[in-house]
C-alpha positions as CSV (number, residue, x, y, z in Angstrom):
1,M,44.8,125.1,152.8
2,T,42.9,126.8,150.1
3,D,39.2,126.2,149.6
4,L,39.7,124.6,146.1
5,F,36.1,124.7,145.1
6,A,35.7,128.4,146.1
7,M,38.6,129.2,143.8
8,L,37.1,127.4,140.8
9,T,34.9,130.2,139.6
10,P,33.9,130.3,135.9
11,E,36.2,133.3,135.4
12,F,39.2,131.6,137.0
13,V,38.6,128.3,135.1
14,S,38.2,129.9,131.7
15,V,40.9,132.5,131.9
16,I,43.6,130.8,134.0
17,L,43.0,127.2,134.8
18,L,41.8,125.9,131.4
19,P,44.7,127.4,129.4
20,A,47.2,126.1,132.0
21,L,45.7,122.6,131.7
22,I,45.9,122.7,127.9
23,A,49.5,123.9,127.9
24,G,50.6,121.6,130.7
25,V,49.1,118.4,129.2
26,S,50.6,119.3,125.8
27,V,54.1,119.8,127.2
28,S,53.8,116.8,129.5
29,L,53.0,114.6,126.5
30,C,56.1,115.8,124.6
31,A,58.3,115.5,127.6
32,S,57.3,111.9,128.4
33,L,57.8,110.7,124.8
34,L,61.2,112.2,124.5
35,G,62.2,111.2,128.0
36,V,62.0,107.5,127.1
37,S,64.5,108.0,124.3
38,L,66.9,110.2,126.4
39,V,66.9,107.6,129.3
40,L,67.5,104.6,127.0
41,K,70.2,106.5,125.2
42,R,71.8,107.5,128.5
43,C,71.4,111.2,127.6
44,S,69.3,112.1,130.6
45,M,71.4,115.2,131.5
46,I,70.9,116.8,128.1
47,G,67.5,118.1,129.2
48,D,69.0,119.7,132.3
49,G,71.8,121.3,130.3
50,L,69.5,122.7,127.7
51,S,67.2,124.1,130.3
52,H,70.2,126.1,131.7
53,V,71.1,127.3,128.3
54,G,67.4,128.3,127.8
55,Y,67.3,130.2,131.0
56,G,70.4,132.1,130.2
57,T,69.1,133.0,126.8
58,L,65.7,134.0,128.2
59,C,67.5,136.4,130.7
60,I,69.6,138.0,127.9
61,A,66.5,138.3,125.6
62,V,64.5,140.0,128.4
63,A,67.4,142.3,129.3
64,L,67.6,143.4,125.6
65,G,63.9,143.8,125.1
66,W,63.6,140.9,122.6
67,A,60.7,138.3,122.5
68,P,62.0,135.7,125.0
69,M,60.5,132.5,123.7
70,Q,61.0,133.3,120.0
71,V,64.7,134.0,120.6
72,T,65.3,131.1,123.0
73,I,64.0,128.3,121.0
74,P,66.4,128.7,118.0
75,V,69.3,129.3,120.4
76,V,68.6,126.2,122.4
77,I,68.2,124.1,119.2
78,I,71.7,125.4,118.0
79,A,73.0,124.5,121.5
80,A,71.6,121.0,121.2
81,Y,73.2,120.5,117.8
82,I,76.6,121.7,119.1
83,L,76.4,119.5,122.1
84,L,75.6,116.5,119.9
85,R,78.6,117.3,117.6
86,L,80.9,117.7,120.5
87,S,79.9,114.4,122.1
88,E,80.5,112.6,118.7
89,N,83.7,114.2,117.4
90,S,85.5,115.9,120.3
91,R,87.8,114.9,123.1
92,I,85.4,116.7,125.4
93,G,82.9,114.1,126.7
94,G,79.2,114.6,126.4
95,D,78.7,115.2,130.1
96,T,81.6,117.7,130.2
97,A,80.3,119.6,127.1
98,I,76.8,119.9,128.8
99,A,78.4,121.1,132.0
100,L,80.5,123.8,130.1
101,F,77.6,125.0,128.0
102,S,75.0,125.0,130.8
103,T,77.1,126.8,133.4
104,S,78.4,129.4,130.9
105,A,74.9,130.2,129.6
106,L,73.5,130.4,133.1
107,A,76.2,132.7,134.2
108,L,75.8,135.0,131.2
109,G,72.0,135.1,131.8
110,I,72.3,135.9,135.4
111,F,74.9,138.5,134.6
112,A,72.6,140.2,132.0
113,S,69.5,140.1,134.2
114,S,71.3,141.5,137.3
115,K,72.9,144.2,135.2
116,A,69.5,145.3,133.9
117,N,67.8,144.9,137.3
118,L,65.5,142.2,135.9
119,T,66.2,139.4,138.4
120,T,62.6,139.4,139.6
121,D,61.1,139.6,136.1
122,V,62.9,136.5,134.9
123,S,62.6,134.4,138.2
124,H,59.4,132.7,136.9
125,Y,61.5,131.1,134.2
126,M,63.7,129.6,136.8
127,F,60.9,128.2,139.0
128,G,58.0,128.0,136.6
129,S,54.7,129.8,136.7
130,I,52.1,128.1,134.5
131,L,49.1,129.9,136.0
132,A,50.7,133.2,135.0
133,M,51.2,132.2,131.3
134,S,49.7,134.7,128.9
135,H,47.2,133.8,126.2
136,G,49.8,134.2,123.6
137,D,52.3,131.9,125.5
138,V,49.6,129.2,125.8
139,I,48.8,129.3,122.1
140,F,52.6,129.3,121.2
141,S,53.2,126.3,123.5
142,V,50.3,124.3,122.2
143,I,51.2,124.9,118.6
144,L,54.8,123.8,119.1
145,S,53.8,120.9,121.2
146,I,51.5,119.6,118.5
147,C,54.4,120.0,116.0
148,V,56.7,118.0,118.3
149,L,54.1,115.3,118.7
150,L,53.4,115.0,115.0
151,V,57.1,114.8,114.1
152,Y,57.7,112.2,116.8
153,L,54.8,110.1,115.6
154,L,55.9,110.5,111.9
155,F,59.4,109.2,112.7
156,Y,58.4,106.8,115.5
157,D,60.0,103.7,113.8
158,K,63.2,105.6,113.1
159,I,63.5,107.0,116.6
160,F,62.8,103.5,118.0
161,A,65.6,102.1,115.9
162,V,68.1,104.8,116.8
163,T,67.2,104.7,120.4
164,F,67.8,100.9,120.9
165,D,70.7,100.1,118.6
166,E,72.6,102.8,116.6
167,N,75.0,100.3,115.0
168,F,72.2,98.1,113.7
169,A,70.3,101.1,112.5
170,R,73.4,102.4,110.7
171,A,73.9,99.0,109.1
172,T,70.4,99.1,107.7
173,G,71.2,102.4,105.9
174,L,69.5,104.7,108.4
175,N,70.9,108.2,108.8
176,V,71.6,107.8,112.5
177,R,73.2,111.3,112.8
178,F,70.1,112.9,111.4
179,Y,67.7,111.1,113.8
180,N,69.9,111.8,116.7
181,L,69.8,115.5,115.7
182,L,66.0,115.2,115.4
183,I,65.7,113.9,118.9
184,A,67.9,116.7,120.2
185,V,65.9,119.3,118.4
186,L,62.6,118.0,119.7
187,T,64.1,117.9,123.2
188,A,65.3,121.5,122.9
189,V,61.9,122.7,121.9
190,T,60.2,120.7,124.7
191,V,62.6,122.1,127.2
192,V,62.0,125.7,126.4
193,L,58.2,125.2,126.4
194,G,58.4,123.3,129.7
195,M,60.4,126.1,131.4
196,M,57.3,128.2,131.5
197,M,55.5,125.4,133.3
198,M,58.1,123.8,135.4
199,G,61.0,126.2,135.4
200,A,64.6,125.7,134.4
201,L,65.4,123.8,137.6
202,L,62.7,121.1,137.2
203,I,61.9,120.6,133.5
204,S,64.4,117.8,133.1
205,S,62.7,115.9,135.9
206,L,59.4,116.1,134.0
207,M,61.2,114.2,131.1
208,I,63.0,111.6,133.2
209,F,60.7,110.6,136.1
210,P,57.8,109.2,133.9
211,A,60.2,107.3,131.6
212,V,62.1,105.7,134.5
213,T,58.9,104.8,136.3
214,A,57.3,103.3,133.1
215,M,60.4,101.1,132.5
216,R,59.7,99.5,135.9
217,I,56.2,98.6,134.7
218,N,56.8,97.6,131.0
219,K,59.6,96.0,129.1
220,H,58.5,96.8,125.5
221,F,59.3,100.1,123.9
222,R,55.7,101.0,123.0
223,G,54.3,99.9,126.3
224,V,57.0,102.1,128.1
225,V,56.1,105.1,125.9
226,L,52.3,104.7,126.5
227,T,52.8,104.2,130.3
228,A,55.1,107.2,130.5
229,V,52.5,109.4,128.8
230,L,49.8,108.2,131.3
231,I,52.1,108.8,134.2
232,S,53.3,112.2,133.0
233,V,49.8,113.6,132.3
234,G,48.3,112.0,135.5
235,C,51.0,113.5,137.7
236,F,50.7,116.9,136.1
237,L,47.0,117.0,136.6
238,T,47.3,115.7,140.2
239,G,50.1,118.1,140.9
240,L,48.3,121.1,139.5
241,F,45.2,120.6,141.6
242,L,47.2,119.7,144.6
243,S,49.1,123.0,144.3
244,L,45.8,124.9,144.1
245,W,44.5,123.1,147.2
246,I,47.5,123.5,149.5
247,D,48.9,126.7,147.9
248,T,52.3,125.4,146.7
249,A,54.3,125.9,143.5
250,V,52.8,124.0,140.6
251,G,56.2,122.7,139.3
252,A,57.4,121.4,142.6
253,S,54.0,119.7,143.2
254,V,54.0,118.0,139.8
255,I,57.6,116.6,140.4
256,I,56.7,115.4,144.0
257,M,53.8,113.5,142.5
258,N,56.1,111.9,140.0
259,L,58.5,111.1,142.9
260,I,55.7,109.5,144.9
261,V,54.6,107.3,141.9
262,F,58.3,106.3,141.2
263,V,58.9,105.3,144.7
264,T,55.6,103.4,144.9
265,V,56.3,101.5,141.7
266,S,59.8,100.7,142.8
267,L,58.7,99.4,146.2
268,L,56.0,97.2,144.5
269,S,58.6,95.9,142.1
270,V,60.9,94.9,145.0
271,L,58.0,93.2,146.8
272,R,57.0,91.3,143.7
273,R,60.6,90.0,143.2
274,K,60.8,88.9,146.8
275,K,57.5,87.0,146.5
276,A,58.7,85.4,143.3
């Protein structure tokens, strides 16, 4: 185990830890908010699919010498829109479309990175490396996270209506297609930002675990959202410091903390029902 307090020098805290905390908390907030809508709409796998599209795009961008994040975000947004349209208007089901898109993009990305001998350079996008984020990446992540949070709060009532009952929302004159697209776009942005922290393999778990756990504690939408936020941020902070203490990957440590909380809450729910 690492001597955690010995590591927490002023230079380490200011240059590495504090930016990681700011970026991680920002992305965790966005992921937990959108995760609730995705779980309730039974679209949990879209985060996983978009993360694979994002990883493939990042690999291609790095291989071609382009700015990875700036290229990946619009591509993943376009992918989210196409997936939404396919699930609505195509004979191809939503899960099938996600599988086709994600595996194809992943294969193209791996092909491009291996051809350019950049497999090691892009590995941190697969597994996450929040402590290695540059100052520019942190600023970029925080700015976009704030934009996602503001848009979510601005359209909270509309997102709530579309999440729970699309038919009723449509009957009241709400543009359901637009707000579904808005959720998909916000999810796409959050997925790309989260890849720096969690990696493509784990970012969808950051969105789903807090939401599912919160639903076992609260039954009202607002309560679920607030509980998911608390769980997500709490597990991120605990996982981050745990990873520093026992010298493990940050992303994996965060998800393990989410898993522990989920299992604990589930067991308590079962015990409560048995007593009742």
